[in-house]
C-alpha positions in Angstrom: 1.7 -18.3 18.1 3.1 -21.0 15.8 1.3 -23.7 13.7 1.2 -26.4 16.4 -0.2 -23.9 18.9 -2.9 -22.9 16.5 -3.8 -26.5 15.9 -4.0 -27.2 19.7 -6.1 -24.1 20.3 -8.5 -24.8 17.4 -8.8 -28.4 18.5 -9.7 -27.4 22.0 -12.3 -24.8 20.9 -14.0 -27.2 18.4 -13.7 -30.5 20.2 -12.1 -32.0 17.1 -8.9 -34.1 17.4 -5.5 -32.4 16.8 -4.8 -34.8 13.9 -8.1 -33.8 12.2 -7.5 -30.1 13.0 -4.0 -30.3 11.5 -5.4 -31.8 8.3 -8.1 -29.1 8.1 -5.6 -26.3 8.7 -3.3 -27.8 6.0 -6.2 -28.0 3.6 -7.1 -24.4 4.3 -3.5 -23.3 3.6 -3.4 -25.4 0.4 -6.7 -23.8 -0.9 -5.6 -20.3 -0.1 -2.1 -20.9 -1.6 -3.5 -22.3 -4.8 -6.0 -19.5 -5.2 -3.2 -16.9 -4.8 -0.9 -18.8 -7.2 -3.5 -18.4 -10.0 -4.1 -14.8 -9.2 -7.3 -15.0 -7.2 -8.0 -12.8 -4.2 -9.1 -14.6 -1.1 -11.5 -12.7 1.2 -12.5 -14.0 4.6 -15.4 -11.9 5.9 -14.6 -10.0 9.2 -11.0 -11.2 9.0 -9.3 -9.9 5.9 -8.2 -10.3 2.3 -5.2 -12.1 0.8 -4.1 -10.9 -2.6 -1.0 -10.8 -4.8 0.7 -8.2 -6.9 3.9 -8.1 -8.9 6.7 -6.0 -7.5 8.4 -4.3 -10.4 12.0 -5.1 -11.1 14.6 -2.9 -9.5 18.2 -2.1 -10.2 20.7 -0.8 -7.8 24.5 -0.4 -7.6 25.9 -0.5 -4.1 29.7 -1.0 -4.0 30.0 -2.7 -7.3 28.3 -3.5 -10.6 24.5 -2.9 -10.8 22.3 -5.7 -9.5 18.9 -6.3 -10.9 16.1 -7.9 -8.9 13.5 -9.2 -11.3 9.7 -8.8 -11.1 8.6 -10.7 -8.0 5.1 -11.8 -7.0 4.3 -10.7 -3.5 1.4 -11.8 -1.2 -0.4 -9.1 0.7 -2.9 -9.1 3.5 -5.4 -6.3 4.3 -7.2 -6.8 7.6 -10.9 -6.3 7.8 -12.4 -3.5 9.9 -13.7 -6.0 12.5 -10.2 -7.6 12.9 -8.7 -4.1 13.3 -11.3 -3.3 16.0 -10.5 -6.5 17.9 -6.7 -5.9 17.8 -7.0 -2.2 18.6 -10.2 -1.7 20.6 
């Protein structure tokens, strides 16, 4: 399911226009993205938790001089138990 399909589905379920639904969905993404960018955890009850961690730098040498990948921030998602039960009944 892509973004436009999500917008259509949410608009149908809520009776809100697709234009308004798209704005609301974008606002949601903006809020979650900003929270993660400042190191906050975002928990949506019965859905899951978005968080970030720093993946440590790595170095490897495959067929040439060593290459170093710097510390990298990574977004994680841990699904809530209720979501797990819905997906895997």
